[in-house]
C-alpha positions as CSV (number, residue, x, y, z in Angstrom):
1,M,12.7,30.3,-4.7
2,A,15.6,28.0,-6.2
3,V,14.7,24.6,-6.5
4,R,17.3,22.1,-7.0
5,I,16.7,17.9,-7.9
6,V,19.3,15.8,-5.9
7,L,19.4,11.9,-5.3
8,A,18.7,10.6,-1.2
9,Q,22.1,8.6,-0.4
10,E,20.6,8.2,3.5
11,R,18.1,6.3,5.0
12,E,17.5,9.0,7.4
13,T,17.1,12.2,5.2
14,W,14.8,10.1,3.3
15,N,12.7,9.2,6.0
16,A,12.9,12.1,7.6
17,A,11.2,14.3,4.7
18,V,8.7,11.6,4.0
19,K,7.2,11.1,7.2
20,V,6.5,15.0,7.8
21,A,4.9,15.6,3.8
22,P,1.0,15.7,3.6
23,R,1.3,12.6,2.0
24,A,3.5,10.2,3.4
25,D,3.2,6.7,2.9
26,L,4.4,3.5,3.6
27,L,5.5,2.4,-0.4
28,Q,7.9,5.9,-0.2
29,S,9.7,4.6,3.0
30,W,13.3,3.8,2.4
31,E,12.9,0.1,3.8
32,W,10.3,-0.1,0.8
33,G,12.5,0.3,-1.6
34,E,15.4,-2.3,-0.1
35,F,12.7,-4.8,0.3
36,K,11.6,-4.1,-3.6
37,R,15.5,-4.6,-5.1
38,L,15.6,-8.0,-3.1
39,S,13.2,-9.0,-6.6
40,G,14.7,-6.8,-9.1
41,W,13.6,-3.1,-9.1
42,E,16.1,-0.5,-8.6
43,P,15.4,2.5,-6.0
44,L,15.8,5.8,-6.6
45,R,15.1,8.3,-4.4
46,A,14.8,12.0,-6.0
47,L,14.3,15.2,-3.5
48,A,13.3,18.4,-5.0
49,L,14.6,20.9,-2.4
50,D,15.0,24.9,-1.7
51,G,18.1,25.7,0.3
52,E,17.9,22.4,2.5
53,T,14.0,22.3,3.0
54,P,12.5,19.3,1.2
55,L,9.6,20.3,-0.8
56,A,8.5,17.6,-2.9
57,G,10.4,13.9,-3.6
58,A,9.7,10.3,-5.4
59,Q,11.0,7.4,-4.9
60,L,10.7,6.0,-8.2
61,L,11.3,2.1,-9.1
62,S,12.9,0.7,-12.0
63,R,13.2,-2.7,-14.0
64,R,12.4,-4.1,-17.8
65,V,8.9,-5.8,-18.3
66,M,9.5,-7.9,-21.5
67,G,12.1,-5.4,-22.2
68,V,10.6,-2.7,-22.1
69,P,12.3,-0.3,-19.3
70,S,9.4,0.1,-16.8
71,L,8.8,2.9,-14.0
72,Y,7.1,3.3,-10.7
73,A,6.7,5.6,-7.7
74,P,4.8,3.5,-5.2
75,R,2.2,6.2,-3.6
76,G,4.1,8.3,-4.9
77,P,5.4,11.4,-5.6
78,W,4.9,13.4,-2.5
79,F,4.8,17.4,-1.5
80,R,3.9,19.4,1.0
81,D,0.4,21.7,0.8
82,D,1.5,25.2,0.0
83,A,2.9,27.1,-2.8
84,S,6.4,25.9,-2.3
85,G,5.5,22.0,-2.7
86,A,3.4,22.7,-6.0
87,A,7.1,24.6,-7.1
88,G,9.1,21.1,-6.0
89,L,6.3,19.1,-7.9
90,E,6.8,21.0,-11.0
91,A,10.9,21.2,-10.6
92,L,10.7,17.1,-10.2
93,V,8.7,17.0,-13.5
94,A,10.5,18.7,-15.0
95,W,14.0,16.6,-13.7
96,L,12.1,13.6,-15.2
97,R,11.7,14.6,-18.6
98,K,15.2,15.4,-18.7
99,R,16.6,12.7,-16.9
100,R,14.0,10.0,-18.1
101,P,15.5,7.4,-15.0
102,A,16.3,3.8,-16.6
103,G,15.8,5.0,-19.9
104,A,11.9,4.7,-19.4
105,P,9.4,5.8,-21.7
106,F,6.7,7.2,-19.2
107,V,6.4,6.4,-15.1
108,R,3.3,5.6,-13.5
109,I,2.8,7.0,-10.6
110,D,-0.6,6.3,-8.2
111,P,-0.3,9.1,-4.6
112,P,-2.9,9.2,-1.7
113,I,-5.0,12.1,-3.0
114,A,-8.1,12.9,-3.7
115,Q,-7.7,15.0,-6.8
116,A,-5.5,15.3,-9.6
117,D,-5.8,18.5,-11.2
118,A,-2.6,19.6,-10.0
119,L,-1.1,16.4,-12.0
120,A,-2.7,17.0,-14.4
121,S,-1.7,20.2,-15.4
122,L,2.3,18.7,-15.6
123,G,0.8,16.4,-18.3
124,F,-0.3,13.5,-16.2
125,R,-3.2,11.1,-17.1
126,P,-5.3,8.1,-16.3
127,A,-3.2,4.9,-16.2
128,P,-5.2,2.2,-17.9
129,R,-4.8,0.0,-14.9
130,Q,-4.3,0.2,-11.4
131,V,-1.5,-1.1,-9.3
132,Q,-2.2,-0.1,-5.5
133,P,-6.3,-0.1,-4.3
134,R,-7.6,3.2,-4.9
135,A,-10.0,3.2,-1.4
136,T,-9.2,2.2,1.8
137,I,-10.5,2.3,5.5
138,V,-8.4,4.3,7.7
139,V,-9.0,4.3,11.7
140,D,-8.6,6.8,14.1
141,L,-5.9,5.3,17.1
142,S,-5.5,8.7,18.7
143,P,-8.2,7.5,21.3
144,D,-7.7,5.4,24.3
145,T,-7.6,1.9,24.2
146,E,-11.2,1.2,25.1
147,A,-12.5,4.0,22.7
148,I,-11.4,2.3,19.9
149,L,-13.5,-0.5,21.0
150,A,-16.1,1.7,20.9
151,A,-15.6,2.5,18.2
152,F,-16.3,-0.7,15.8
153,N,-19.6,-1.6,15.5
154,S,-21.6,-3.7,17.5
155,R,-20.9,-6.9,15.7
156,V,-17.6,-6.3,15.4
157,R,-17.3,-5.5,19.1
158,Y,-19.2,-9.0,19.9
159,N,-16.9,-10.9,18.0
160,A,-13.8,-10.0,19.4
161,R,-15.0,-10.3,22.5
162,H,-16.6,-13.5,22.2
163,A,-12.9,-15.0,20.8
164,T,-11.7,-13.4,24.3
165,K,-14.0,-15.5,26.4
166,K,-13.7,-18.9,23.9
167,G,-10.0,-18.6,24.6
168,V,-8.3,-17.2,21.3
169,E,-5.0,-15.8,22.1
170,V,-3.3,-13.5,20.0
171,S,0.5,-13.2,19.5
172,E,3.3,-10.9,18.4
173,G,5.9,-11.8,16.0
174,G,8.5,-11.5,14.0
175,V,10.4,-13.0,11.5
176,E,10.2,-16.2,13.0
177,D,6.8,-16.1,12.8
178,A,6.5,-16.0,8.8
179,R,6.4,-19.4,8.1
180,P,3.2,-20.2,9.8
181,F,1.5,-17.1,8.7
182,W,2.5,-18.1,5.0
183,E,1.2,-21.6,5.7
184,L,-2.1,-19.8,6.8
185,L,-2.2,-17.5,4.4
186,S,-1.5,-19.9,1.2
187,A,-4.9,-22.7,2.4
188,T,-6.5,-18.6,2.2
189,A,-5.7,-18.6,-1.3
190,E,-5.6,-21.7,-2.5
191,R,-9.2,-22.1,-0.6
192,K,-10.2,-18.6,-2.3
193,G,-8.7,-19.8,-6.0
194,F,-5.9,-17.2,-6.5
195,A,-1.9,-17.5,-6.4
196,E,-0.1,-16.2,-3.3
197,R,3.7,-15.0,-2.9
198,D,6.3,-17.6,-1.6
199,L,7.7,-17.5,2.3
200,S,11.0,-15.7,0.8
201,Y,8.7,-12.6,0.1
202,F,7.3,-12.6,3.5
203,T,10.6,-13.6,5.1
204,Q,12.8,-11.1,3.8
205,L,9.4,-8.5,4.1
206,M,9.9,-8.8,8.1
207,E,13.5,-8.7,8.0
208,V,13.9,-5.3,6.1
209,F,11.4,-3.6,8.3
210,G,12.5,-4.8,11.8
211,G,11.3,-3.8,15.0
212,D,8.8,-1.9,12.2
213,A,7.1,-4.8,11.4
214,R,4.9,-8.0,13.2
215,I,3.2,-10.3,12.4
216,L,0.1,-10.9,14.8
217,L,-0.9,-14.7,15.1
218,A,-4.4,-16.1,17.0
219,R,-4.4,-19.2,18.0
220,Y,-7.5,-21.3,19.5
221,N,-7.0,-25.2,20.8
222,G,-3.4,-24.5,19.6
223,A,-4.1,-24.2,15.8
224,V,-3.4,-21.0,14.1
225,V,-6.9,-19.5,12.8
226,Y,-6.4,-15.8,11.8
227,G,-3.1,-13.9,11.0
228,A,-2.3,-10.0,9.9
229,L,1.0,-8.4,9.0
230,I,1.1,-5.2,10.2
231,V,3.9,-2.4,9.3
232,V,4.4,1.0,11.3
233,F,5.8,3.4,9.6
234,G,6.0,7.2,10.4
235,A,2.4,8.4,12.5
236,A,0.8,5.8,10.0
237,A,0.4,1.7,10.7
238,Y,-0.5,-0.4,7.3
239,Y,-2.2,-4.1,7.7
240,L,-0.8,-5.2,4.3
241,Y,-1.6,-8.8,4.4
242,G,-4.3,-11.3,6.4
243,A,-5.3,-14.5,6.4
244,S,-7.7,-17.3,8.4
245,G,-8.9,-20.6,8.3
246,G,-9.6,-23.4,10.3
247,D,-12.5,-22.6,13.1
248,R,-13.7,-18.7,12.5
249,S,-16.4,-19.9,14.4
250,V,-14.6,-18.3,17.5
251,K,-14.3,-15.2,15.7
252,P,-10.8,-14.5,15.7
253,S,-10.3,-11.9,13.2
254,E,-11.8,-8.9,15.0
255,L,-9.6,-9.6,18.0
256,G,-6.6,-10.2,16.0
257,Q,-7.7,-7.1,14.4
258,Y,-7.9,-5.2,17.7
259,R,-4.6,-6.3,19.1
260,A,-2.9,-5.2,16.0
261,M,-4.4,-1.7,16.3
262,L,-3.2,-1.5,19.8
263,W,0.3,-2.6,19.1
264,S,0.5,0.1,16.6
265,K,-0.4,2.9,19.3
266,S,2.2,1.6,20.9
267,R,4.7,1.8,18.1
268,G,3.4,5.6,17.9
269,A,0.8,5.3,15.3
270,T,-2.3,7.5,14.9
271,R,-3.7,6.3,11.7
272,Y,-4.1,2.1,10.7
273,D,-5.0,1.8,7.4
274,M,-6.6,-0.9,6.5
275,W,-5.3,-1.4,2.9
276,G,-7.5,-1.6,0.1
277,I,-11.5,-1.9,-0.5
278,P,-13.3,-1.4,-3.4
279,F,-13.8,1.8,-4.5
280,A,-17.4,1.7,-5.0
281,P,-18.3,-1.5,-3.6
282,D,-21.4,-3.3,-3.8
283,E,-22.9,-6.7,-3.7
284,S,-21.7,-7.8,-6.6
285,N,-18.2,-7.0,-6.3
286,P,-16.0,-10.2,-4.9
287,L,-14.4,-8.0,-2.6
288,Y,-17.8,-6.8,-1.1
289,S,-17.0,-9.1,2.1
290,V,-13.7,-7.9,2.1
291,Y,-15.7,-4.1,2.1
292,T,-18.1,-5.4,5.1
293,F,-15.3,-6.9,7.2
294,K,-12.8,-4.0,7.3
295,S,-15.9,-0.9,7.3
296,G,-16.7,-2.7,10.5
297,F,-14.1,-1.6,12.7
298,G,-15.3,2.2,13.0
299,G,-12.9,3.7,10.0
300,V,-13.1,6.3,7.7
301,E,-13.4,5.7,4.2
302,E,-10.4,7.2,1.7
303,R,-10.7,7.4,-2.4
304,Y,-7.9,8.6,-4.2
305,V,-7.0,9.4,-7.9
306,G,-5.5,5.8,-9.3
307,A,-3.0,5.4,-11.1
308,L,-1.4,8.1,-13.4
309,D,0.7,8.5,-16.4
310,L,3.7,10.9,-17.3
311,P,5.0,10.4,-20.8
312,L,8.6,10.9,-20.5
313,A,10.1,9.7,-24.4
314,P,7.8,11.9,-27.2
315,L,6.4,9.0,-29.2
316,I,6.2,5.2,-27.7
317,G,5.7,7.5,-24.1
318,A,2.6,8.7,-25.5
319,R,1.1,5.6,-26.8
320,A,2.9,3.1,-24.6
321,P,-0.9,3.0,-22.0
322,A,-3.2,2.4,-25.1
323,L,-0.5,-0.9,-26.4
324,E,-0.9,-1.8,-22.4
325,T,-4.5,-1.2,-22.7
326,F,-4.9,-3.3,-25.1
327,A,-3.0,-6.1,-24.4
328,L,-4.3,-5.9,-21.0
329,K,-7.8,-6.5,-22.9
330,S,-6.7,-9.2,-25.1
331,L,-5.3,-11.3,-22.3
332,S,-9.0,-10.7,-20.5
333,F,-10.8,-11.9,-23.8
334,A,-8.0,-15.4,-23.9
335,R,-9.5,-16.0,-20.7
336,G,-12.8,-16.0,-21.6
337,K,-13.5,-12.7,-19.3
338,G,-14.6,-10.8,-22.4
339,F,-12.4,-7.5,-24.2
340,R,-12.1,-5.6,-21.0
341,I,-10.1,-4.5,-18.3
342,I,-11.5,-6.2,-15.1
343,D,-9.8,-4.7,-11.7
344,H,-12.0,-5.5,-8.2
345,L,-10.2,-2.6,-6.2
346,A,-10.5,0.2,-9.0
């Protein structure tokens, strides 16, 4: 097998390869790379080919962080589930070591896989921190609409029907709904004590993904009480952001999620990714309420290996993770949280 590495230059070629891969993911889509370009990342898309057949690939995002070149493959690389995929992955890693894109000392990855053996054998090792959640819940959208609802637990089913009886109305919109969604999200962030992205982030996301993205807004007595931002890529839909506020006694979140699933199904999605739960949820975790909410929709929990690093530069590449670990622990110590790394999704 003669595997060659090429850089993809066309959206259709790249997306077609990613969508048929066993580990396809929204964050490896052409559109995600273009979206991140707007915030200073430079996307580069490498394909491992046998003839014209894609075996593996990675969308690599690069930029300088505190003057140091950073290279990251969000939810990548992707590769076929056979010997040819392994050969493609090996060729891709060899190309990374030789090419060293952007002059980065190492590359960070976090593919949605459960075992890291194949990657560990190629030199990858655990990263000091996570970038994407290590666990999620996936709802099967292949049954009919009533069967999807029936798979919810009794509390979620009751709440969805309760919202309907109370007159909650759910709309499906595009970029024009970015502002009311952002206002609700910002109020949620302020209430819970964390910072949220600015309006331009959501406006740009909706513009880049176009008809494959929707903002669903639930209104009660004219006021927005729940919002969800959903993006479909290939056979999967992703619940990227959600927010609630106002009179939540009418249970708009459950109805909003059900309607988001129905919209995703109408776009051809058979998987609905709830996008992030704690890896080991327990009641002491501040995100436990997120877990209890998302676990009520009848999905299956998936857990991944987490972030991995591959040194590319002989000296600094091998030492960079230790330096990053020390910096993260020092920052935590300065904030009065002890000399440790705190990640509630890890």
